[in-house]
Every structure is written in C-alpha cells, then in structure tokens.
C-alpha positions in Angstrom: 0.0 0.0 0.0 1.4 3.3 -1.0 0.7 6.5 1.0 -1.0 8.1 -2.0 -3.4 5.2 -2.2 -4.0 5.3 1.5 -4.7 9.1 1.2 -7.2 8.5 -1.5 -8.9 5.8 0.6 -9.4 8.3 3.4 -11.7 10.3 1.3 -13.9 7.3 0.6 -14.4 6.4 4.3 -18.0 6.9 5.6 -18.1 6.1 9.3 -18.6 8.8 11.9 -15.9 7.4 14.2 -12.3 6.9 13.5 -9.7 5.2 15.7 -6.0 5.4 15.2 -2.7 4.2 16.7 0.8 5.4 16.0 4.1 3.6 16.0 7.1 2.7 13.9 7.4 -0.2 11.5 9.0 -2.4 14.1 6.1 -2.1 16.6 3.3 -2.6 14.0 2.5 -6.1 15.4 1.3 -4.4 18.6 -0.7 -1.8 16.7 -2.2 -4.5 14.5 -3.3 -6.5 17.5 -5.1 -3.4 18.9 -6.7 -2.6 15.6 -7.9 -6.2 15.1 -9.5 -6.1 18.5 -11.2 -2.8 17.9 -12.5 -4.1 14.5 -13.8 -7.3 16.2 -15.9 -5.3 18.6 -16.6 -2.2 16.6 -16.9 -3.0 12.9 -18.5 0.4 12.2 -15.4 2.5 12.7 -12.6 3.6 10.4 -9.2 2.4 11.5 -5.9 4.2 10.9 -2.3 3.4 11.5 -0.1 6.5 11.7 3.5 5.5 10.8 6.3 7.5 12.2 8.9 6.0 9.8 9.5 7.6 6.4 7.9 4.7 4.6 6.1 1.4 5.4 8.1 -1.7 5.0 6.5 -4.5 2.9 5.4 -6.5 5.9 3.5 -3.6 7.4 1.8 -2.8 4.0 0.8 -6.4 3.6 -0.5 -6.8 7.2 -2.4 -3.5 7.0 -4.2 -4.3 3.8 -7.9 -4.7 4.5 -7.5 -3.8 8.1 -6.6 -0.1 8.3 -5.4 2.9 6.3 -1.7 3.5 6.7 -0.8 7.2 6.9 2.6 8.8 7.3 2.4 10.8 10.5 4.7 13.5 9.2 2.0 14.4 6.7 -0.9 15.1 9.0 0.1 18.6 10.0 1.8 18.3 13.3 4.1 21.3 13.7 7.8 20.4 13.8 7.0 16.7 13.5 10.4 15.6 12.3 12.0 16.9 15.5 9.7 14.9 17.7 11.2 11.4 17.4 14.5 12.7 18.7 13.0 14.1 21.9 13.1 12.2 25.1 11.0 13.1 27.9 
C-alpha cells in the first residue's frame, strides 16, 4: 500500500468514528493487535495506523491491507513533527 493510495482511501471512508494508533514499523505487530481487537468489537469505525517512519516496510503494508489505512504521521500537519522522534521526555 502506498501512501498516496491510503490518502485516496481516506476520502472514501464513511463512518462517523475513527480510531488510530501510531508507531514505527518495528512495533506494528502491537498496533495490528489493537486494531484487530477494535474491529472485532466495533466494525462500524474507520481504522488508521499512523506511521512515524518515512515509509512502510512491505510486511506492514501487507498486514495493514484490508484492516486499516496507513498514513505517514509527518504528513498530517503536526508542527515540527520531524524533530519529535529525537526528543526524550
């Protein structure tokens, strides 16, 4: 799944509730577990995975297909997003 395709899919979603989780590629298994659980109990919501890495690896793209929309977190309008991953707090 490319980000452009995911962005186009966002405009086609019709539910009034959206749920998202955010992580890097290497923690996607945890995010997928959360999203699968949400979908099992709430099949009337739109699911999003916000990816903090520059691009999704093939395993994430494959696992996300049909479950959620993958969006690059740096493209959703968070000010100074690129500086955030280096902050510790």
